[in-house]
C-alpha positions in Angstrom: -48.9 60.1 -10.0 -50.1 60.6 -13.1 -48.7 59.7 -16.4 -47.4 63.1 -17.2 -45.5 63.6 -13.7 -44.2 59.4 -14.7 -42.6 61.1 -17.7 -41.0 63.7 -16.3 -39.4 61.6 -13.8 -38.4 59.1 -16.3 -36.7 62.1 -18.3 -34.8 63.3 -15.3 -31.8 61.0 -16.0 -29.5 62.5 -17.9 -29.1 59.9 -20.6 -32.7 60.5 -21.5 -33.2 64.3 -20.9 -33.2 65.2 -24.6 -35.0 62.2 -26.2 -38.4 63.4 -28.5 -41.4 63.1 -25.7 -42.8 60.9 -28.6 -40.3 58.1 -28.2 -40.7 58.2 -24.4 -44.2 57.9 -24.4 -44.1 54.9 -26.7 -42.0 53.4 -24.3 -43.7 54.1 -21.2 -47.1 52.5 -22.8 -45.5 49.2 -22.8 -45.9 49.4 -18.8 -48.5 51.6 -18.5 -50.9 49.0 -17.4 -52.4 47.5 -14.2 -49.8 45.2 -12.5 -47.4 47.6 -12.7 -46.6 50.2 -9.4 -45.2 53.6 -10.2 -41.6 52.7 -9.6 -41.6 49.9 -11.8 -43.3 52.0 -14.7 -40.5 54.0 -14.5 -37.9 51.6 -14.0 -38.7 49.2 -17.1 -39.7 52.3 -19.2 -36.0 53.6 -18.8 -34.6 49.8 -19.2 -36.6 49.5 -22.3 -35.2 53.3 -23.6 -31.6 52.2 -22.7 -31.8 49.1 -25.0 -33.7 51.6 -27.8 -31.1 54.3 -27.7 -28.3 54.2 -25.3 -26.8 51.2 -25.4 -24.4 51.3 -28.0 -23.0 54.7 -27.2 -20.3 55.1 -25.0 -20.9 58.2 -22.5 -17.6 59.5 -23.5 -18.7 60.8 -26.8 -21.6 62.8 -25.4 -19.4 65.5 -24.0 -16.5 65.6 -26.4 -16.0 68.1 -29.5 -12.4 68.0 -29.9 -11.7 64.4 -31.1 -11.4 63.2 -34.7 -14.1 61.5 -36.6 -12.3 58.0 -36.3 -12.1 58.4 -32.5 -15.8 59.2 -32.5 -17.0 56.6 -34.8 -14.6 53.7 -32.6 -16.5 54.6 -29.3 -19.9 54.1 -30.9 -20.7 50.4 -31.0 -22.8 50.3 -34.3 -20.2 52.2 -36.0 -17.1 50.6 -34.9 -17.3 47.5 -36.7 -18.1 49.6 -39.9 -15.0 51.7 -39.7 -12.5 49.5 -41.9 -15.5 49.2 -44.3 -16.6 52.3 -45.1 -15.6 53.1 -48.3 -16.4 49.7 -49.8 -20.0 50.0 -48.1 -21.0 53.4 -49.8 -19.3 52.2 -53.2 -21.7 49.4 -53.6 -25.0 51.1 -52.2 -24.0 54.2 -54.1 -23.4 52.3 -57.3 -25.2 53.4 -60.6 -26.5 56.6 -58.8 -25.4 60.3 -59.4 -22.4 61.4 -58.2 -24.4 64.4 -56.6 -26.9 62.9 -53.7 -29.0 63.8 -50.9 -28.7 61.5 -48.1 -31.2 61.1 -45.4 -29.6 59.1 -42.5 -32.7 58.0 -40.4 -31.5 57.1 -36.6 -28.1 58.3 -37.8 -26.5 58.2 -34.4 -23.0 59.6 -35.3 -22.9 57.9 -38.5 -22.5 61.6 -39.9 -18.9 61.6 -38.3 -18.1 59.0 -41.6 -18.6 62.0 -44.1 -15.2 62.4 -45.4 -15.7 58.8 -46.7 -17.9 60.3 -49.2 -15.0 62.4 -50.7 -12.9 59.7 -50.4 -15.1 57.7 -53.5 -15.6 61.1 -55.3 -19.2 61.9 -54.3 -20.6 65.0 -53.6 -23.2 64.5 -50.6 -26.0 66.9 -49.1 -26.1 64.8 -45.9 -29.3 65.3 -43.5 -29.0 62.7 -40.4 -32.1 62.4 -38.1 -31.7 61.3 -34.6 -33.5 61.0 -31.3 -30.7 61.4 -28.7 -30.3 65.3 -28.9 -26.9 64.9 -27.7 -25.9 63.0 -30.8 -27.6 65.6 -32.7 -25.4 68.5 -31.0 -22.1 66.2 -31.5 -22.7 66.0 -35.1 -23.7 69.5 -35.8 -20.6 71.0 -34.0 -18.4 68.5 -36.0 -20.2 69.7 -39.7 -19.7 73.3 -38.3 -16.0 73.0 -37.6 -15.6 71.2 -40.8 -17.8 73.3 -42.8 -19.8 70.2 -44.2 -22.4 70.6 -46.3 -24.7 68.7 -43.9 -26.8 69.1 -40.6 -28.5 66.7 -37.8 -31.9 66.8 -36.9 -33.6 66.2 -33.6 -36.7 64.4 -34.3 -38.5 61.1 -33.8 -38.8 58.4 -36.4 -42.3 58.2 -35.2 -43.3 61.7 -36.2 -44.0 60.2 -39.6 -45.6 63.6 -41.0 -42.3 65.6 -39.9 -40.1 62.8 -41.3 -41.5 63.1 -44.7 -41.3 66.8 -44.4 -37.8 66.7 -44.1 -37.3 64.5 -46.8 -39.0 66.5 -49.2 -37.1 69.4 -48.3 -33.7 67.8 -49.7 -32.9 67.9 -53.3 -33.1 64.8 -55.6 -32.0 62.5 -56.2 -32.0 60.9 -52.8 -30.9 58.2 -51.0 -32.4 57.1 -47.1 -30.4 55.3 -44.8 -31.9 53.0 -42.1 -28.8 51.4 -40.6 -29.2 49.0 -37.6 -32.7 51.1 -36.9 -35.1 48.3 -37.7 -34.8 46.3 -34.6 -34.7 49.6 -32.2 -38.2 51.0 -34.0 -39.8 47.7 -33.6 -39.3 47.5 -29.6 -41.2 50.5 -29.3 -43.9 49.7 -32.1 -44.6 46.1 -33.7 -44.2 46.6 -37.6 -44.0 50.2 -37.5 -40.9 50.1 -39.7 -42.9 48.8 -42.8 -45.1 51.4 -42.4 -42.3 53.7 -42.3 -40.6 52.3 -45.3 -43.7 52.1 -47.5 -44.5 55.9 -46.6 -40.8 57.3 -47.4 -40.1 54.8 -50.1 -41.6 56.9 -53.1 -39.6 60.1 -51.8 -36.0 58.3 -52.9 -34.7 56.7 -55.6 -32.9 54.0 -53.3 -33.4 53.0 -49.5 -30.8 51.1 -47.6 -31.4 49.3 -44.5 -28.7 47.5 -42.5 -28.8 44.8 -39.4 -26.1 43.0 -37.4 -25.6 39.5 -38.2 -23.3 38.9 -35.2 -22.8 40.2 -31.4 -20.8 43.4 -31.6 -19.3 42.4 -28.4 -18.5 38.6 -28.4 -18.5 38.6 -32.6 -20.4 35.4 -32.5 -23.0 35.0 -35.2 -27.0 35.7 -34.5 -29.4 33.0 -35.0 -32.2 35.5 -35.9 -32.7 35.9 -39.7 -35.3 38.7 -39.5 -37.4 36.7 -42.4 -40.3 39.1 -41.6 -38.4 42.2 -43.0 -36.8 40.5 -45.9 -39.8 38.8 -47.0 -41.6 42.0 -46.7 -39.1 44.0 -48.9 -38.9 41.4 -51.5 -42.7 41.3 -51.7 -43.1 45.2 -52.1 -39.8 46.3 -53.6 -37.0 45.7 -56.1 -33.9 44.2 -54.2 -30.9 45.7 -55.9 -28.2 44.5 -53.7 -28.0 42.2 -50.6 -24.3 42.1 -48.8 -22.8 41.4 -45.8 -19.8 43.2 -44.3 -18.2 43.6 -41.1 -20.8 41.6 -39.1 -23.6 44.2 -40.7 -26.2 43.1 -43.5 -27.3 45.4 -46.2 -30.1 45.2 -48.1 -30.5 48.1 -51.1 -34.1 48.2 -52.6 -36.1 50.6 -54.2 -39.9 50.9 -55.3 
């Protein structure tokens, strides 16, 4: 089979059917080499896509529209551990900023369901989530529409850099950009892309926040991985405004 036929076969599986073509192609190129037969290219590409996009997502939430935000947040591994700390997290990362903000949440997953915590701490937010999994985009937009929330989710690959920048520029200033638990996934598909992305979007926002897990979401054991490569990059190129850990997740707040 040719490349396009193989990619079409990869996305026949429902969990990958609504991923941007760019992301699928990047994953496929890891295995589109001599030594891999077609069946292996399909299998290994799907395995990589699963690690990057769907490993933390309960299949239950993909088709549900009538559950509470808390129920949804509990069902997604990357937001479950954040649930008891949202107010404290948002207070710290918004500290010193205007009470009226635009949030651009890159790799948002279902984090849009935490919108009520902005109101809890008296912030008026325009929220834009950017997410590769079309199912999560639809879920979030249905919730925003139902609750009449001033926000939207966009179905877009984070590797479509010019489109990302264009989406950011459409929002009102001041802006804050989230990259919650997104760096590792980007690096799985393209090494050092995180650095390129951050350098390109930093001039467009007053503040950027990245986060990454510091312990296993299943066993709660601490990771030995320190991620010095990204921490050193941030220290060399940006001003670190805050660096803290809550609920097994480390947050680094910085600006240019």
